[in-house]
C-alpha positions as CSV (number, residue, x, y, z in Angstrom):
1,M,-8.3,-42.9,21.2
2,I,-8.1,-40.2,18.4
3,Q,-5.4,-38.3,20.3
4,F,-3.4,-41.4,20.9
5,K,-3.7,-42.3,17.2
6,Q,-2.5,-38.9,16.2
7,K,0.6,-39.2,18.4
8,F,1.2,-42.7,17.1
9,A,0.7,-41.5,13.6
10,L,3.4,-38.9,13.9
11,L,5.8,-41.6,15.1
12,I,5.0,-43.7,12.1
13,G,5.3,-40.7,9.9
14,A,8.8,-39.9,11.2
15,L,9.9,-43.5,10.5
16,L,8.5,-43.5,7.0
17,L,10.3,-40.2,6.3
18,C,13.5,-41.7,7.5
19,L,13.0,-44.7,5.1
20,A,12.0,-42.5,2.2
21,P,14.6,-41.3,-0.4
22,A,16.4,-38.1,0.7
23,H,15.1,-36.0,-2.1
24,A,11.5,-37.0,-1.3
25,A,12.1,-36.1,2.4
26,F,13.3,-32.6,1.5
27,A,10.4,-32.1,-0.8
28,A,8.0,-33.2,2.0
29,D,9.5,-30.7,4.4
30,E,9.1,-27.9,1.9
31,A,5.5,-28.9,1.1
32,V,4.5,-29.2,4.7
33,S,5.8,-25.7,5.6
34,A,4.0,-24.3,2.6
35,Q,0.6,-25.9,3.3
36,D,-2.2,-23.6,4.5
37,A,-3.8,-24.4,7.8
38,S,-7.2,-24.6,6.1
39,A,-6.1,-27.6,4.0
40,G,-7.9,-30.8,4.8
41,L,-10.3,-33.5,3.8
42,A,-14.1,-33.5,3.9
43,F,-16.1,-36.7,4.6
44,K,-19.3,-38.0,3.1
45,V,-21.7,-40.9,3.8
46,A,-24.1,-41.9,1.0
47,Y,-26.7,-44.6,0.4
48,N,-27.3,-46.4,-2.8
49,N,-28.8,-49.7,-3.8
50,G,-29.0,-51.0,-0.3
51,R,-25.5,-50.1,0.8
52,Y,-23.8,-47.2,2.7
53,S,-20.6,-45.8,1.3
54,V,-18.1,-43.5,3.0
55,F,-16.0,-41.0,1.0
56,M,-13.2,-38.5,1.5
57,K,-12.4,-35.5,-0.6
58,P,-9.4,-33.2,-0.1
59,N,-9.5,-29.4,-0.8
60,A,-5.7,-29.4,-1.7
61,T,-3.1,-31.9,-3.0
62,P,-0.4,-33.0,-0.5
63,D,3.2,-33.4,-1.4
64,S,4.7,-36.3,-3.4
65,L,4.8,-38.6,-0.4
66,N,1.0,-38.6,0.0
67,I,1.3,-40.9,3.1
68,T,-1.9,-41.5,5.0
69,L,-1.0,-42.4,8.6
70,T,-4.3,-43.0,10.4
71,A,-8.0,-42.4,9.8
72,Q,-11.3,-42.8,11.7
73,V,-14.9,-42.3,10.6
74,T,-17.8,-42.2,13.1
75,L,-21.4,-42.5,12.0
76,K,-24.5,-41.7,13.9
77,V,-27.4,-44.1,13.2
78,P,-31.0,-44.4,14.5
79,H,-31.2,-46.5,17.6
80,A,-33.3,-49.7,17.7
81,V,-33.2,-53.1,19.4
82,G,-33.8,-56.6,18.3
83,A,-34.2,-57.3,14.6
84,D,-34.5,-53.6,13.9
85,R,-31.1,-52.8,15.3
86,F,-28.7,-51.1,12.8
87,L,-26.3,-54.0,12.0
88,V,-23.1,-53.4,10.0
89,A,-22.6,-56.3,7.5
90,D,-20.4,-57.2,4.6
91,V,-17.8,-54.3,4.9
92,Q,-16.0,-54.0,1.5
93,N,-12.9,-51.9,1.1
94,A,-12.9,-49.7,-2.0
95,V,-9.1,-49.3,-2.3
96,D,-6.6,-52.2,-2.5
97,G,-4.2,-52.4,0.4
98,T,-6.6,-50.9,2.9
99,Q,-8.8,-52.5,5.5
100,W,-11.7,-50.7,7.3
101,T,-13.1,-52.3,10.5
102,L,-15.9,-51.4,12.9
103,T,-13.8,-50.9,16.0
104,S,-16.1,-49.1,18.4
105,R,-19.9,-49.0,18.9
106,V,-22.0,-47.3,21.6
107,D,-25.7,-47.8,21.6
108,A,-28.1,-45.1,23.0
109,P,-25.7,-43.2,25.2
110,T,-27.1,-40.7,27.7
111,E,-26.1,-37.9,25.4
112,D,-28.6,-39.1,22.8
113,Q,-30.6,-42.2,23.5
114,S,-32.2,-42.1,20.1
115,A,-28.9,-42.9,18.3
116,D,-26.1,-45.4,18.1
117,Y,-22.5,-44.3,17.4
118,L,-20.3,-46.5,15.1
119,S,-16.6,-45.8,14.6
120,F,-14.5,-47.4,11.8
121,T,-10.8,-47.3,11.6
122,V,-8.4,-48.1,8.8
123,E,-5.3,-50.4,8.6
124,F,-2.8,-51.0,5.9
125,P,-2.2,-54.7,6.0
126,E,0.6,-54.6,3.4
127,G,2.2,-51.6,4.9
128,N,1.3,-49.4,1.9
129,H,0.4,-46.0,3.5
130,Q,0.3,-44.5,0.0
131,A,-2.7,-46.6,-1.0
132,Y,-4.8,-43.4,-1.1
133,Q,-3.4,-40.9,-3.7
134,W,-5.2,-37.8,-2.6
135,Q,-5.8,-35.1,-5.2
136,A,-7.5,-31.7,-4.7
137,G,-11.3,-32.0,-5.4
138,Q,-11.1,-35.7,-6.2
139,E,-13.6,-37.8,-4.2
140,T,-12.4,-41.3,-3.1
141,Q,-14.6,-44.0,-1.8
142,L,-13.1,-45.6,1.3
143,F,-15.4,-48.5,2.1
144,N,-19.1,-49.6,1.9
145,F,-21.3,-51.9,3.9
146,A,-24.9,-53.1,4.3
147,N,-27.3,-52.7,7.1
148,G,-28.6,-56.0,8.4
149,G,-31.3,-54.3,10.4
150,A,-34.3,-52.1,9.5
151,C,-34.4,-48.8,7.5
152,L,-35.3,-46.4,10.3
153,G,-34.0,-43.1,9.1
154,A,-31.0,-41.1,8.0
155,V,-27.4,-41.9,8.8
156,N,-25.0,-39.0,9.5
157,L,-21.4,-38.4,10.0
158,L,-20.7,-37.4,13.7
159,D,-20.8,-33.6,14.0
160,N,-18.1,-32.0,16.2
161,S,-20.9,-30.2,18.0
162,D,-22.7,-33.4,19.0
163,A,-22.8,-33.9,22.7
164,F,-21.4,-37.4,22.5
165,A,-18.3,-36.0,20.7
166,A,-17.1,-34.4,23.9
167,A,-13.8,-35.6,25.3
168,A,-15.4,-36.9,28.4
169,N,-18.5,-38.7,27.1
170,S,-20.7,-41.1,29.1
171,A,-19.1,-44.2,27.5
172,H,-15.5,-43.0,28.0
173,T,-14.7,-43.5,24.3
174,N,-13.2,-41.2,21.7
175,P,-15.6,-41.0,18.7
176,G,-14.9,-38.6,16.0
177,N,-13.8,-38.1,12.4
178,Q,-10.0,-37.9,11.9
179,V,-7.4,-38.4,9.2
180,N,-3.7,-37.6,9.2
181,V,-1.7,-37.3,6.0
182,L,2.0,-36.5,5.6
183,G,2.1,-33.6,3.2
184,F,-0.5,-31.5,4.9
185,H,-0.2,-29.9,8.3
186,D,0.2,-32.1,11.3
187,D,-3.2,-31.7,12.9
188,N,-6.4,-33.7,12.3
189,L,-7.4,-32.9,8.6
190,F,-11.1,-33.5,9.0
191,I,-12.8,-30.2,7.8
192,G,-16.5,-31.3,7.9
193,A,-19.1,-33.3,6.1
194,Y,-20.6,-32.6,2.6
195,D,-23.7,-33.6,0.7
196,G,-25.8,-34.1,3.8
197,A,-27.1,-37.3,5.4
198,A,-27.5,-40.8,3.8
199,K,-31.2,-41.6,3.6
200,C,-32.1,-45.2,3.1
201,S,-35.2,-46.4,1.3
202,A,-37.4,-48.9,3.1
203,D,-37.9,-51.1,0.0
204,A,-34.2,-51.7,-0.3
205,A,-33.6,-52.5,3.3
206,P,-33.9,-56.0,4.8
207,S,-37.4,-56.8,5.9
208,T,-37.8,-57.2,9.6
209,Q,-41.6,-57.3,9.8
210,H,-43.7,-60.4,9.9
211,S,-46.7,-60.4,7.6
212,I,-50.0,-62.2,8.5
213,F,-52.0,-63.5,5.6
214,L,-55.7,-64.0,6.3
215,P,-57.9,-66.2,4.0
216,M,-60.3,-64.5,1.8
217,V,-63.9,-64.8,2.9
218,K,-66.6,-64.8,0.3
219,R,-69.8,-63.2,1.3
């Protein structure tokens, strides 16, 4: 799916460039040719006050167009069943004009039966692909959500070395972290994760255990 999205993104980008003012298009061409191949965006997942938040931070500033074409974020969460199952709830978009949705989920694949893989993708309902104004070193929160299940351990961004990230995984899906922005080079701009895993605290997570209260017995 990521490869398809990248190709589709380039088609959208070509159309947006055609619709952009001529001087902006020329500026974009010059900026793209000048961009270093190492330019890109790092991703982060964090936990605070019962919610998980996803961020991106570029290591360079794209040209004046600053057009985000597509993006996908894949999280690796602890596997569980029943009431303990990691359940994405109340997704909130942090930037106006964007809409992040859980579009793919694979629970306990053969590559790692202790984990579930959740992929989120972004849409721009109002057609504003400049909703994200990327600046070098400036962190931007994309979206946040709650877990309706139990707090069972750390949540990580999918690593490229993960067995499930292979092109031909057991679920025949295309998980991965990906973002394409006009103004950088044409490839996937994901350059890795930063700040480590998101570690929940049990006291902030929804309770899924049933307590049994016994009467006090006086002796």
